[in-house]
TIVEXBA-851497 format. One record per atom (N, C-alpha, C): residue number from 1; residue in one letter; atom name; x, y, z. Coordinates in nm, 3 decimals. Example, Ala and Ser with C-alpha at 12.3 -4.5 7.8 and 13.67 -1.06 7.14 Angstrom:
2
   nr  rest  atom        X        Y        Z
    1     A     N    1.319   -0.569    0.780
    1     A    CA    1.230   -0.450    0.780
    1     A     C    1.320   -0.330    0.780
    2     S     N    1.285   -0.225    0.708
    2     S    CA    1.367   -0.106    0.714
    2     S     C    1.290    0.003    0.787
REM end
This chain:
143
   nr  rest  atom        X        Y        Z
    1     M     N    8.433    4.161   -2.141
    1     M    CA    8.342    4.279   -2.110
    1     M     C    8.404    4.389   -2.190
    2     K     N    8.320    4.472   -2.251
    2     K    CA    8.364    4.585   -2.318
    2     K     C    8.388    4.701   -2.246
    3     A     N    8.466    4.795   -2.296
    3     A    CA    8.500    4.917   -2.224
    3     A     C    8.374    4.992   -2.181
    4     R     N    8.273    5.000   -2.272
    4     R    CA    8.148    5.065   -2.245
    4     R     C    8.087    5.007   -2.117
    5     D     N    8.081    4.874   -2.111
    5     D    CA    8.019    4.807   -1.996
    5     D     C    8.094    4.838   -1.867
    6     I     N    8.233    4.841   -1.873
    6     I    CA    8.302    4.865   -1.764
    6     I     C    8.278    5.019   -1.712
    7     I     N    8.272    5.102   -1.803
    7     I    CA    8.246    5.247   -1.778
    7     I     C    8.108    5.255   -1.708
    8     L     N    8.013    5.185   -1.771
    8     L    CA    7.872    5.197   -1.723
    8     L     C    7.855    5.136   -1.573
    9     L     N    7.926    5.029   -1.555
    9     L    CA    7.929    4.964   -1.414
    9     L     C    7.995    5.069   -1.317
   10     A     N    8.101    5.135   -1.360
   10     A    CA    8.169    5.229   -1.279
   10     A     C    8.062    5.340   -1.244
   11     C     N    7.993    5.394   -1.335
   11     C    CA    7.891    5.492   -1.304
   11     C     C    7.776    5.442   -1.202
   12     Y     N    7.738    5.322   -1.224
   12     Y    CA    7.645    5.269   -1.130
   12     Y     C    7.706    5.248   -0.981
   13     Y     N    7.833    5.210   -0.981
   13     Y    CA    7.885    5.178   -0.841
   13     Y     C    7.936    5.303   -0.786
   14     L     N    7.965    5.414   -0.855
   14     L    CA    8.000    5.542   -0.799
   14     L     C    7.867    5.607   -0.731
   15     F     N    7.762    5.603   -0.818
   15     F    CA    7.633    5.645   -0.754
   15     F     C    7.595    5.565   -0.626
   16     T     N    7.606    5.432   -0.634
   16     T    CA    7.559    5.354   -0.535
   16     T     C    7.640    5.380   -0.409
   17     S     N    7.777    5.383   -0.418
   17     S    CA    7.862    5.419   -0.302
   17     S     C    7.827    5.552   -0.240
   18     M     N    7.813    5.655   -0.334
   18     M    CA    7.783    5.786   -0.282
   18     M     C    7.656    5.799   -0.209
   19     F     N    7.549    5.735   -0.269
   19     F    CA    7.421    5.749   -0.206
   19     F     C    7.410    5.661   -0.069
   20     L     N    7.479    5.542   -0.069
   20     L    CA    7.483    5.470    0.054
   20     L     C    7.552    5.542    0.163
   21     Y     N    7.672    5.599    0.131
   21     Y    CA    7.751    5.675    0.217
   21     Y     C    7.675    5.784    0.284
   22     A     N    7.613    5.871    0.192
   22     A    CA    7.530    5.991    0.235
   22     A     C    7.419    5.941    0.324
   23     A     N    7.344    5.842    0.282
   23     A    CA    7.231    5.802    0.374
   23     A     C    7.270    5.737    0.504
   24     V     N    7.376    5.658    0.507
   24     V    CA    7.413    5.607    0.629
   24     V     C    7.470    5.706    0.725
   25     T     N    7.552    5.802    0.672
   25     T    CA    7.597    5.911    0.766
   25     T     C    7.485    5.996    0.817
   26     K     N    7.386    6.018    0.741
   26     K    CA    7.267    6.092    0.779
   26     K     C    7.197    6.024    0.897
   27     L     N    7.181    5.890    0.876
   27     L    CA    7.112    5.809    0.974
   27     L     C    7.192    5.796    1.104
   28     M     N    7.325    5.791    1.084
   28     M    CA    7.411    5.775    1.203
   28     M     C    7.406    5.894    1.300
   29     T     N    7.389    6.012    1.231
   29     T    CA    7.385    6.136    1.308
   29     T     C    7.243    6.194    1.277
   30     F     N    7.142    6.124    1.298
   30     F    CA    7.004    6.157    1.258
   30     F     C    6.956    6.299    1.328
   31     Q     N    6.982    6.303    1.453
   31     Q    CA    6.933    6.427    1.520
   31     Q     C    7.002    6.551    1.468
   32     V     N    7.126    6.536    1.439
   32     V    CA    7.199    6.656    1.372
   32     V     C    7.131    6.679    1.240
   33     F     N    7.115    6.573    1.167
   33     F    CA    7.054    6.587    1.031
   33     F     C    6.912    6.656    1.041
   34     V     N    6.842    6.613    1.129
   34     V    CA    6.695    6.668    1.152
   34     V     C    6.711    6.824    1.181
   35     G     N    6.804    6.849    1.270
   35     G    CA    6.824    6.995    1.306
   35     G     C    6.858    7.081    1.190
   36     Q     N    6.948    7.025    1.098
   36     Q    CA    6.990    7.098    0.989
   36     Q     C    6.874    7.113    0.895
   37     M     N    6.799    7.012    0.878
   37     M    CA    6.679    7.011    0.789
   37     M     C    6.576    7.110    0.834
   38     Q     N    6.563    7.129    0.960
   38     Q    CA    6.469    7.225    1.026
   38     Q     C    6.516    7.369    0.995
   39     R     N    6.644    7.381    0.969
   39     R    CA    6.703    7.520    0.939
   39     R     C    6.706    7.544    0.791
   40     Q     N    6.648    7.461    0.709
   40     Q    CA    6.636    7.485    0.564
   40     Q     C    6.518    7.581    0.541
   41     P     N    6.513    7.638    0.420
   41     P    CA    6.414    7.740    0.397
   41     P     C    6.275    7.691    0.353
   42     F     N    6.229    7.592    0.438
   42     F    CA    6.093    7.543    0.422
   42     F     C    6.035    7.510    0.557
   43     S     N    5.904    7.481    0.552
   43     S    CA    5.840    7.468    0.685
   43     S     C    5.902    7.340    0.763
   44     D     N    5.890    7.340    0.895
   44     D    CA    5.927    7.234    0.977
   44     D     C    5.875    7.101    0.942
   45     A     N    5.747    7.099    0.908
   45     A    CA    5.676    6.975    0.872
   45     A     C    5.737    6.915    0.755
   46     Y     N    5.768    7.001    0.656
   46     Y    CA    5.829    6.955    0.529
   46     Y     C    5.985    6.910    0.560
   47     G     N    6.050    6.973    0.655
   47     G    CA    6.191    6.934    0.695
   47     G     C    6.181    6.798    0.766
   48     R     N    6.081    6.773    0.849
   48     R    CA    6.076    6.647    0.921
   48     R     C    6.047    6.532    0.810
   49     F     N    5.952    6.562    0.714
   49     F    CA    5.928    6.458    0.613
   49     F     C    6.057    6.430    0.536
   50     L     N    6.132    6.534    0.491
   50     L    CA    6.250    6.515    0.409
   50     L     C    6.359    6.446    0.497
   51     S     N    6.354    6.462    0.627
   51     S    CA    6.454    6.398    0.717
   51     S     C    6.449    6.249    0.697
   52     W     N    6.334    6.197    0.679
   52     W    CA    6.317    6.052    0.657
   52     W     C    6.332    6.022    0.504
   53     A     N    6.262    6.104    0.425
   53     A    CA    6.259    6.081    0.279
   53     A     C    6.385    6.073    0.210
   54     I     N    6.474    6.174    0.245
   54     I    CA    6.604    6.177    0.164
   54     I     C    6.681    6.062    0.186
   55     P     N    6.715    6.014    0.309
   55     P    CA    6.797    5.892    0.329
   55     P     C    6.723    5.767    0.272
   56     S     N    6.602    5.764    0.282
   56     S    CA    6.527    5.646    0.231
   56     S     C    6.542    5.638    0.078
   57     V     N    6.519    5.756    0.003
   57     V    CA    6.532    5.755   -0.133
   57     V     C    6.675    5.723   -0.178
   58     E     N    6.769    5.769   -0.109
   58     E    CA    6.911    5.746   -0.136
   58     E     C    6.945    5.595   -0.122
   59     I     N    6.886    5.534   -0.026
   59     I    CA    6.910    5.385   -0.004
   59     I     C    6.832    5.313   -0.122
   60     L     N    6.709    5.352   -0.144
   60     L    CA    6.635    5.292   -0.250
   60     L     C    6.698    5.299   -0.389
   61     L     N    6.756    5.423   -0.421
   61     L    CA    6.818    5.431   -0.545
   61     L     C    6.938    5.352   -0.553
   62     A     N    7.020    5.337   -0.449
   62     A    CA    7.148    5.253   -0.445
   62     A     C    7.097    5.114   -0.463
   63     L     N    6.996    5.067   -0.402
   63     L    CA    6.950    4.928   -0.424
   63     L     C    6.898    4.907   -0.565
   64     M     N    6.841    4.999   -0.614
   64     M    CA    6.794    4.980   -0.757
   64     M     C    6.916    4.970   -0.854
   65     M     N    7.017    5.047   -0.821
   65     M    CA    7.136    5.044   -0.916
   65     M     C    7.223    4.921   -0.899
   66     V     N    7.206    4.845   -0.796
   66     V    CA    7.273    4.713   -0.791
   66     V     C    7.179    4.597   -0.824
   67     T     N    7.055    4.625   -0.872
   67     T    CA    6.964    4.528   -0.928
   67     T     C    6.950    4.541   -1.067
   68     N     N    6.973    4.435   -1.140
   68     N    CA    6.971    4.448   -1.295
   68     N     C    6.835    4.487   -1.339
   69     A     N    6.722    4.443   -1.280
   69     A    CA    6.591    4.474   -1.327
   69     A     C    6.562    4.635   -1.317
   70     F     N    6.620    4.700   -1.219
   70     F    CA    6.589    4.838   -1.182
   70     F     C    6.698    4.928   -1.214
   71     R     N    6.811    4.871   -1.255
   71     R    CA    6.929    4.953   -1.270
   71     R     C    6.922    5.080   -1.354
   72     K     N    6.859    5.067   -1.469
   72     K    CA    6.846    5.177   -1.564
   72     K     C    6.753    5.286   -1.496
   73     L     N    6.638    5.244   -1.448
   73     L    CA    6.551    5.342   -1.379
   73     L     C    6.615    5.403   -1.270
   74     G     N    6.694    5.330   -1.187
   74     G    CA    6.772    5.395   -1.081
   74     G     C    6.860    5.506   -1.127
   75     L     N    6.940    5.476   -1.243
   75     L    CA    7.029    5.571   -1.290
   75     L     C    6.951    5.702   -1.335
   76     Y     N    6.840    5.682   -1.398
   76     Y    CA    6.762    5.805   -1.446
   76     Y     C    6.710    5.881   -1.322
   77     L     N    6.659    5.807   -1.211
   77     L    CA    6.610    5.882   -1.100
   77     L     C    6.727    5.942   -1.016
   78     A     N    6.837    5.872   -1.003
   78     A    CA    6.953    5.925   -0.930
   78     A     C    7.005    6.056   -1.005
   79     T     N    7.015    6.053   -1.141
   79     T    CA    7.056    6.169   -1.204
   79     T     C    6.964    6.286   -1.185
   80     S     N    6.839    6.255   -1.191
   80     S    CA    6.732    6.359   -1.160
   80     S     C    6.744    6.413   -1.027
   81     L     N    6.766    6.325   -0.926
   81     L    CA    6.779    6.381   -0.788
   81     L     C    6.903    6.476   -0.781
   82     M     N    7.012    6.427   -0.842
   82     M    CA    7.134    6.507   -0.832
   82     M     C    7.122    6.641   -0.900
   83     I     N    7.035    6.648   -1.011
   83     I    CA    7.011    6.772   -1.078
   83     I     C    6.925    6.874   -0.983
   84     C     N    6.840    6.809   -0.918
   84     C    CA    6.753    6.891   -0.815
   84     C     C    6.853    6.933   -0.695
   85     F     N    6.936    6.853   -0.647
   85     F    CA    7.033    6.891   -0.547
   85     F     C    7.116    7.003   -0.591
   86     T     N    7.155    6.985   -0.714
   86     T    CA    7.253    7.087   -0.779
   86     T     C    7.180    7.216   -0.794
   87     G     N    7.061    7.214   -0.843
   87     G    CA    6.979    7.337   -0.852
   87     G     C    6.966    7.406   -0.722
   88     Y     N    6.936    7.327   -0.613
   88     Y    CA    6.922    7.393   -0.484
   88     Y     C    7.059    7.457   -0.439
   89     I     N    7.169    7.385   -0.469
   89     I    CA    7.300    7.444   -0.428
   89     I     C    7.329    7.579   -0.505
   90     I     N    7.282    7.580   -0.632
   90     I    CA    7.301    7.703   -0.708
   90     I     C    7.221    7.817   -0.643
   91     L     N    7.099    7.788   -0.613
   91     L    CA    7.014    7.883   -0.540
   91     L     C    7.069    7.926   -0.405
   92     V     N    7.136    7.834   -0.327
   92     V    CA    7.202    7.876   -0.215
   92     V     C    7.318    7.969   -0.236
   93     Q     N    7.402    7.934   -0.339
   93     Q    CA    7.517    8.018   -0.375
   93     Q     C    7.478    8.158   -0.418
   94     L     N    7.353    8.162   -0.476
   94     L    CA    7.305    8.299   -0.521
   94     L     C    7.238    8.369   -0.410
   95     K     N    7.242    8.315   -0.291
   95     K    CA    7.190    8.374   -0.166
   95     K     C    7.033    8.394   -0.177
   96     F     N    6.974    8.309   -0.260
   96     F    CA    6.826    8.311   -0.272
   96     F     C    6.760    8.292   -0.136
   97     Y     N    6.814    8.202   -0.061
   97     Y    CA    6.756    8.160    0.076
   97     Y     C    6.836    8.231    0.190
   98     G     N    6.930    8.303    0.161
   98     G    CA    7.010    8.360    0.278
   98     G     C    7.117    8.258    0.320
   99     T     N    7.162    8.249    0.435
   99     T    CA    7.266    8.161    0.477
   99     T     C    7.195    8.042    0.544
  100     I     N    7.227    7.922    0.490
  100     I    CA    7.169    7.795    0.544
  100     I     C    7.281    7.691    0.559
  101     P     N    7.265    7.592    0.650
  101     P    CA    7.364    7.488    0.671
  101     P     C    7.353    7.381    0.558
  102     C     N    7.458    7.310    0.530
  102     C    CA    7.468    7.193    0.447
  102     C     C    7.404    7.085    0.531
  103     S     N    7.312    7.013    0.478
  103     S    CA    7.245    6.896    0.561
  103     S     C    7.297    6.763    0.507
  104     C     N    7.405    6.763    0.436
  104     C    CA    7.464    6.633    0.397
  104     C     C    7.540    6.567    0.511
  105     G     N    7.570    6.443    0.502
  105     G    CA    7.634    6.370    0.602
  105     G     C    7.789    6.344    0.584
  106     G     N    7.852    6.318    0.683
  106     G    CA    7.992    6.278    0.671
  106     G     C    8.082    6.381    0.615
  107     V     N    8.190    6.325    0.533
  107     V    CA    8.284    6.417    0.477
  107     V     C    8.217    6.519    0.383
  108     I     N    8.120    6.484    0.313
  108     I    CA    8.050    6.575    0.218
  108     I     C    7.998    6.702    0.288
  109     S     N    7.967    6.691    0.416
  109     S    CA    7.913    6.811    0.482
  109     S     C    8.029    6.908    0.513
  110     K     N    8.159    6.864    0.498
  110     K    CA    8.268    6.954    0.520
  110     K     C    8.304    7.039    0.406
  111     L     N    8.246    7.013    0.292
  111     L    CA    8.265    7.083    0.169
  111     L     C    8.210    7.217    0.170
  112     S     N    8.281    7.321    0.105
  112     S    CA    8.214    7.453    0.091
  112     S     C    8.108    7.438   -0.016
  113     W     N    8.031    7.542   -0.019
  113     W    CA    7.911    7.527   -0.120
  113     W     C    7.964    7.521   -0.267
  114     T     N    8.075    7.587   -0.292
  114     T    CA    8.138    7.580   -0.423
  114     T     C    8.193    7.437   -0.453
  115     Q     N    8.254    7.386   -0.353
  115     Q    CA    8.307    7.239   -0.362
  115     Q     C    8.197    7.144   -0.381
  116     H     N    8.093    7.170   -0.304
  116     H    CA    7.971    7.094   -0.312
  116     H     C    7.917    7.088   -0.449
  117     L     N    7.904    7.214   -0.506
  117     L    CA    7.850    7.228   -0.637
  117     L     C    7.934    7.144   -0.747
  118     I     N    8.066    7.157   -0.736
  118     I    CA    8.150    7.084   -0.822
  118     I     C    8.132    6.923   -0.798
  119     F     N    8.121    6.881   -0.678
  119     F    CA    8.095    6.742   -0.639
  119     F     C    7.967    6.703   -0.713
  120     N     N    7.855    6.779   -0.699
  120     N    CA    7.735    6.754   -0.756
  120     N     C    7.740    6.744   -0.907
  121     L     N    7.799    6.844   -0.973
  121     L    CA    7.816    6.854   -1.109
  121     L     C    7.899    6.725   -1.166
  122     F     N    7.992    6.679   -1.084
  122     F    CA    8.059    6.561   -1.122
  122     F     C    7.963    6.442   -1.137
  123     F     N    7.875    6.426   -1.031
  123     F    CA    7.775    6.315   -1.035
  123     F     C    7.669    6.334   -1.140
  124     V     N    7.631    6.457   -1.176
  124     V    CA    7.540    6.480   -1.286
  124     V     C    7.608    6.432   -1.413
  125     A     N    7.733    6.462   -1.424
  125     A    CA    7.806    6.423   -1.548
  125     A     C    7.813    6.269   -1.553
  126     I     N    7.841    6.204   -1.440
  126     I    CA    7.845    6.054   -1.440
  126     I     C    7.707    6.001   -1.481
  127     G     N    7.602    6.071   -1.428
  127     G    CA    7.468    6.026   -1.469
  127     G     C    7.436    6.036   -1.616
  128     F     N    7.478    6.154   -1.677
  128     F    CA    7.459    6.174   -1.807
  128     F     C    7.540    6.075   -1.897
  129     A     N    7.665    6.048   -1.850
  129     A    CA    7.750    5.956   -1.919
  129     A     C    7.687    5.811   -1.919
  130     G     N    7.632    5.777   -1.801
  130     G    CA    7.566    5.651   -1.790
  130     G     C    7.441    5.637   -1.868
  131     I     N    7.362    5.737   -1.872
  131     I    CA    7.237    5.733   -1.960
  131     I     C    7.279    5.723   -2.112
  132     Y     N    7.378    5.805   -2.143
  132     Y    CA    7.423    5.796   -2.280
  132     Y     C    7.472    5.662   -2.314
  133     L     N    7.549    5.594   -2.235
  133     L    CA    7.592    5.468   -2.258
  133     L     C    7.492    5.364   -2.257
  134     E     N    7.387    5.377   -2.172
  134     E    CA    7.271    5.288   -2.171
  134     E     C    7.199    5.297   -2.301
  135     K     N    7.181    5.415   -2.353
  135     K    CA    7.107    5.438   -2.473
  135     K     C    7.190    5.377   -2.594
  136     R     N    7.317    5.384   -2.592
  136     R    CA    7.399    5.333   -2.694
  136     R     C    7.392    5.187   -2.689
  137     A     N    7.397    5.133   -2.563
  137     A    CA    7.380    4.980   -2.553
  137     A     C    7.238    4.934   -2.600
  138     D     N    7.138    5.014   -2.569
  138     D    CA    7.005    4.966   -2.620
  138     D     C    7.001    4.963   -2.775
  139     S     N    7.048    5.070   -2.829
  139     S    CA    7.042    5.076   -2.972
  139     S     C    7.134    4.969   -3.032
  140     Y     N    7.246    4.933   -2.963
  140     Y    CA    7.337    4.837   -3.015
  140     Y     C    7.266    4.694   -3.011
  141     Y     N    7.203    4.664   -2.898
  141     Y    CA    7.134    4.535   -2.882
  141     Y     C    7.004    4.524   -2.963
  142     A     N    6.946    4.638   -3.000
  142     A    CA    6.824    4.642   -3.077
  142     A     C    6.854    4.596   -3.228
  143     M     N    6.976    4.597   -3.270
  143     M    CA    7.006    4.573   -3.405
  143     M     C    7.010    4.423   -3.435
REM end
């Protein structure tokens, strides 16, 4: 196995672990998560929808990344989702929405908004690295 393949697998497994952890902790403390989502700067109906949608999407993305047929698509979608979450954190830090709670689960919810931004940027970088390595692998195998 080449170094590129090992790094690419590490990208997939880091994303998979993070998304599964986040989804499971949200579901284990679901009522707390729903309460936090209802305190976000959007309507309660949207918050209720996201209370189910976010953990479901996190689990789906984790499953995609451990399935060879959907791995690459999962990486693109996971990176896109992390970019969206990161943009939201930037808006929170700029006080665009005022003061709102973090609705992440487990240990991640204990991070400050700045630490959370760094955490997310780390995963965005992992996503970009994985996409880059996937494109290199595609061009390598196309020859």
